[in-house]
C-alpha positions as CSV (number, residue, x, y, z in Angstrom):
1,X,-5.7,-19.8,22.8
2,X,-2.5,-19.5,20.6
3,X,-4.4,-20.6,17.5
4,X,-7.0,-18.0,18.1
5,X,-4.4,-15.3,18.5
6,X,-2.7,-16.4,15.3
7,X,-6.0,-16.5,13.4
8,X,-6.9,-12.9,14.6
9,X,-3.5,-11.6,13.6
10,X,-3.8,-13.2,10.1
11,X,-7.3,-11.8,9.7
12,X,-6.0,-8.3,10.6
13,X,-3.1,-8.6,8.1
14,X,-5.6,-9.8,5.4
15,X,-7.8,-6.8,6.1
16,X,-4.9,-4.4,5.6
17,X,-3.6,-6.1,2.4
18,X,-4.5,-4.5,-0.9
19,X,-5.4,-7.9,-2.5
20,X,-3.1,-7.7,-5.5
21,X,-3.0,-4.0,-6.3
22,X,0.1,-3.4,-8.4
23,X,1.8,-1.1,-10.9
24,X,3.0,-2.7,-14.1
25,X,6.3,-1.4,-15.5
26,X,7.2,-0.9,-19.2
27,X,8.6,-4.5,-19.2
28,X,5.3,-6.0,-18.0
29,X,6.6,-6.8,-14.5
30,X,4.2,-6.2,-11.6
31,X,5.3,-4.3,-8.6
32,X,3.0,-4.4,-5.5
33,X,1.7,-1.0,-4.4
34,X,2.9,-0.3,-0.9
35,X,1.7,2.1,1.8
36,X,5.1,3.8,1.4
37,X,4.5,4.4,-2.3
38,X,1.0,5.9,-1.6
39,X,2.4,8.2,1.2
40,X,5.2,9.4,-1.1
41,X,2.8,10.2,-3.9
42,X,0.5,12.1,-1.5
43,X,3.4,14.1,-0.1
44,X,4.4,15.0,-3.7
45,X,0.9,16.1,-4.5
46,X,0.7,18.2,-1.3
47,X,4.0,19.8,-2.0
48,X,3.0,20.6,-5.6
49,X,-0.3,22.1,-4.5
50,X,1.5,24.4,-2.0
51,X,4.0,25.7,-4.6
52,X,1.3,26.4,-7.2
53,X,-0.8,28.5,-4.9
């Protein structure tokens, strides 16, 4: 039973993972895109759209 639970948890984590999505900085270093980065960008877009209306 424990192995099944572990496999289910791993499958869930794999489904949520972005499979290598990254931002490459000016030095060529890859930085994985996180959910926090996406949320921050969307909040900035929302804020900008409210101030431009």
